[in-house]
C-alpha positions, -999 to +999 in steps of 0.1 A: +825-819-754+813-823-718+776-819-710+782-791-685+799-770-713+768-773-735+745-758-709+754-721-714+751-726-752+717-741-748+705-713-726+718-687-750+701-704-779+668-705-760+670-668-752+677-659-788+649-681-800+625-666-774+633-631-786+626-638-823+595-659-816+580-634-791+570-602-808+570-582-776+605-592-766+617-587-801+604-551-803+619-543-769+652-558-779+656-540-812+636-507-810+625-480-786+589-477-778+569-458-805+538-440-796+508-451-816+477-434-804+444-453-808+413-436-822+385-434-797+353-451-807+330-428-827+358-403-834+376-394-866+412-385-867+421-350-878+447-360-903+456-325-916+468-313-882+498-334-875+524-328-849+550-351-831+534-367-801+500-350-807+469-367-821+435-350-825+401-364-832+365-351-837+330-363-835+297-349-846+271-357-820+235-361-831+212-331-830+232-303-813+251-290-843+285-288-827+317-309-828+334-326-799+372-325-800+395-350-782+433-345-783+460-369-770+494-355-761+522-379-755+541-363-727+575-380-732+577-362-765+563-329-754+569-303-727+538-286-713+543-249-707+521-219-696+519-192-722+511-157-711+517-122-724+552-107-720+538-079-698+544-083-660+513-096-642+499-076-613+504-089-578+469-091-561+483-100-528+491-131-507+469-162-509+453-180-480+463-217-474+434-227-497+449-206-525+423-178-523+433-142-527+434-122-494+434-090-514+400-083-529+408-050-546+437-048-570+459-018-574+456-016-612+477+015-614+508-002-601+526-011-633+562-004-622+568-039-607+595-057-627+593-094-634+624-101-612+607-082-583+576-102-589+593-135-588+613-123-557+580-117-540+570-153-545+587-182-527+596-219-531+588-228-495+561-254-487+539-229-468+508-224-490+501-189-476+534-176-489+522-177-525+505-149-544+475-143-566+484-127-599+463-108-625+472-112-662+466-090-691+441-106-715+452-114-750+437-130-780+447-166-789+466-154-820+488-133-798+496-162-776+506-183-806+530-155-816+544-155-781+550-193-783+554-201-820+569-235-811+537-247-795+521-274-815+489-274-795+475-248-771+445-246-749+431-222-722+439-227-685+410-221-661+399-185-658+369-164-649+347-155-679+349-117-675+355-088-698+379-068-677+413-059-693+430-080-667+418-110-648+431-134-622+426-171-627+397-189-612+418-220-602+453-223-587+481-228-612+518-238-607+545-231-632+583-232-632+598-198-641+635-203-644+644-220-612+615-205-592+582-223-586+555-198-591+521-203-576+491-183-589+466-188-562+433-182-579+402-164-564+373-188-562+342-181-541+344-197-507+316-221-516+339-238-541+360-251-513+332-274-503+332-291-537+354-321-547+385-307-562+412-323-584+447-314-595+466-321-627+504-322-620+528-325-649+564-335-645+582-324-677+615-340-665+600-375-666+574-368-693+546-380-670+514-365-653+488-375-628+453-364-618+442-370-582+423-353-554+435-319-546+461-316-519+478-282-514+510-296-500+515-319-530+504-292-554+530-267-544+559-293-540+584-284-566+597-320-567+562-334-577+560-315-609+569-282-627+535-274-642+501-279-625+465-267-623+436-271-600+401-280-611+369-298-601+360-335-601+339-344-632+308-348-610+307-312-597+277-294-612+283-259-599+254-236-611+243-252-644+231-286-632+241-320-645+218-322-676+226-287-690+245-288-723+271-260-724+308-255-734+330-280-716+367-285-711+378-317-694+413-332-689+423-368-683+456-387-678+461-423-690+468-452-667+505-452-676+507-415-669+522-407-703+492-394-722+474-362-714+438-361-730+420-328-736+382-330-743+364-299-755+328-293-768+306-263-774+276-283-763+279-312-738+265-322-704+288-331-676+279-368-682+287-365-719+321-349-713+331-374-687+317-403-708+339-392-737+370-395-717+358-428-702+353-442-737+389-431-745+402-452-716+403-426-688+382-435-657+364-407-638+389-408-610+416-397-635+395-368-650+394-331-642+368-305-650+389-276-661+365-247-666+334-254-646+312-251-676+306-223-702+341-210-706+355-232-734+355-224-771+368-252-793+382-252-828+412-258-850+427-235-875+449-244-905+477-250-912+489-257-877+479-279-848+462-253-826+433-256-802+420-221-799+394-199-784+388-176-814+363-152-800+377-147-765+406-129-749+426-150-725+448-143-695+468-175-699+471-206-720+489-239-719+509-253-747+526-285-758+562-279-771+576-308-790+608-324-777+632-337-804+650-360-779+661-364-743+695-369-730+721-363-702+752-343-699+782-367-703+808-344-688+811-322-657+808-284-659+791-286-693+789-250-706+754-238-715+757-209-739+733-182-750+736-193-787+748-222-808+785-214-809+814-210-785+814-172-792+782-169-772+784-162-734+780-189-708+746-189-691+753-217-667+770-250-663+756-285-660+768-314-638+775-348-654+743-368-656+720-338-657+689-346-677+681-323-706+654-319-732+663-310-768+640-286-785+661-277-815+693-288-833+716-263-852+752-266-864+761-293-840+744-277-810+712-285-790+688-259-777+677-271-743+658-240-732+652-204-740+686-190-751+703-221-737+725-241-761+749-270-755+773-289-777+756-319-793+788-340-788+786-335-750+750-349-747+743-386-744+709-393-759+686-415-738 
């Protein structure tokens, strides 16, 4: 055999040998990436509250009699959704370009607005002052869990700590409702605009998130993400000062943008809350102070994986909905039906290559959304 004909065989043998002698290459060649969350130093895993792509931990700090909770959510395996009551929120008027309500007084008697009319009054343009500020009926956490029974983990979105039957949210929120990008503007005091603000943007299509300095144009851009919230940088003290221990809710995003970390404590200073995320691998520039101090109530309840506010009523919560798998449509004009059989009506059609997330499998069908089912055979898993 000629020397030149041996060269390809030698190269192939070297590649095969490298794969089986290099553990990293071998894993990449034979299996998909498996999420294995690390336990932060000083924390203990909550082993009784398991959920796919969700890991929770707790720590008992010395002296203050409360527990610190830290939860990691693996975004490629979970979809983040806002959870609110089924009643129609009240439109409190247009927002200014800084997402502050221009209408100070709400018309609480106007309950005839339908959800479709409400969404029609919002817009998907890039002009910030075209978005509205909404008021939501407050519900207890148990009600929110019934509204979204598929949520494996829920936590409160930012809100004012008030006792009215309705409340608007203290920070701006963005959510995708159907195909409409809905902005809830928030109604902070003007003084808040002078503080350093951050934003969490979640892209459920790619299973990634980011936290960076607030930018209204980026925040409202539908291509950037389908769920988002505004908050403060971890250094902002507001009224309580840096050394005051109070209830804290902080968020962080990992360096690879695939893990969302949620820290909550009944008694923590700003430094302690930020340090907890830093110790978990999240630097301060990737942290967001979600409630401004004093609004968070932390706890878990058996048998599920729920982060709750047991003594408060809430206008809105966020939830992690587990994704069984991801895939793409492998045919054009793929019928999306209202139920898992051809007897159900067609809701819409998907183009070939359209990315989908699978939330449930039943009788050879995949549920890819609320009342949206496609044939399993017509989805190529990714």
